[in-house]
C-alpha angles and dihedrals in degrees: 000000000000116000113191094185116116111262092242096046090107092056109064114204133218086253090058091050091047092052092048092048095041094235137109125277089244091058090051091048093051093046095049092046097046094236097143126227090103126105108255094234092048091048091051091049091050092051091048091051090049090054093047092049092046095240113184116190118234102243095193093051092046092048089051090052091047088059087065095035103031121208119220126208113203116215118197117195135166119254106234136157095235098083093226095114090046086063090050088052089052088055090051090052092050092050089048089054090052090055094056110146095018096099094240120125136180131223117195119207125185129208137191104253089215092059114075090173092055091052092050089051090054090054088054088054090055088059091049092249096126103068122224094357094066120108123237141078101271133073092257094050091221114158125222096220138006137216110197147175129175146120115319096235131139094254093049093045089051092050092049092046088053090055090052092047088054088059095253107141111229133203118185120209140194096352114035126228108211104229130134120243101034117134099231150328117238113196151083127296089253097184088059089046088057091050090051090051091051093051091051092047093049091054098048106039114101095230147312118337144098127316117200113213112197118194134171112237121340089211085077111085092218091057092047092048094051093049092044091051092046092052092048091047093051090050087053102041106026114010089169090072122089117220118213112190121205132177117226098171092223090283124124098226096045093044091049093047095047092047092048091049092050092050093047090050092051091048091052089051091050092238117138117239105228104165147023121202112195099200086173137327139081107340089189092058093047093050091048090055093044091051094052092044093047093051091049095046093047092050092051093046094044094230135116114278092234092062095045099040126128113253110238131203120182139172133248134012101271118155092252090053093050090049091048091051091050091051091047091240091117120047102195140352127204114220131206105181104246093191089063091046088056100042103038098060092047090055092044092053092044090053090048093050093046101041110006091245110159118212124226113273095257131030105192121214112214124256107235129178125217126194135167090280094061102027090122092060120116126207115248118264102212092165095148097045121098107247119249103230122215121205123236109256 
């Protein structure tokens, strides 16, 4: 069969889109790459024309250009003592290594989770609005994409919405920030994680009593979701248990003090403390309090500490958790694969910058359970594998 069409007719070019839209090739390039400086209506018309014509960006050519004009992805993570976000940063570094030669770089910034103002200032730095202190390769320091987590407050939502309005694509991770226009959320279904923790707790506690649930900061959506799920799960699986929620702000001293206060209050009320759920916070502080309380309670009751001990459920596979599982001080820990939470969004943003491919709205991290019998297990590190996206239901 004779086909007289030009060989490249099925691959529309930027020039073809520019001619159809009546604009310059530079305008088309800026609109398709979300670099701003293009009227919003014109940019929308260009993108629609590109879709209609079936335009597919040349990844190799774009990667070659990015080597001369590097693109920077800003990654904003809380600074905590738990080590969890250090593992996310390791995932970011591994994804960055996998993008060698693609002209895409990452810049990790940390914030104090107790300082909303400090976080909002970091978001301004991502836009290049903080002078010499901003990350990025250019003079302005403006990043080309952002990976964020933080408290879901009005001020933080406004700051993230401003990033999106400035044509900086945003992916939220671990604890979502509920703004319109972001590319994706990468993280666990933390409400369901809390329900799982409640079911485990209900099945291991020796009887009715009080369970202390320590979280970090309830301004974070992830922390609220875990506690909400835990409460609902206890209502379902063990309504005879009382749940006492305390905020420790992921700091040793505050976690220790709030756990001590909760235990003292339960003792005064004559209610036995049967469980501790560490939704998030300093595991070390919690275990220190549980040890001292367990020794005191066992001495008063005249029974071995092992029989009278508080049942403990934590999160993540940190070294202190593995050690606590091995010593039988922790019963179970619920994992969420922080390496994946660091690597997947970097690869998603790189793919978006190179080809315009949008991820599904929610990439779900798995809910995994660790006990003493599998405390030597390590989460997979599928850094080179294309992520299997899961749609928001």
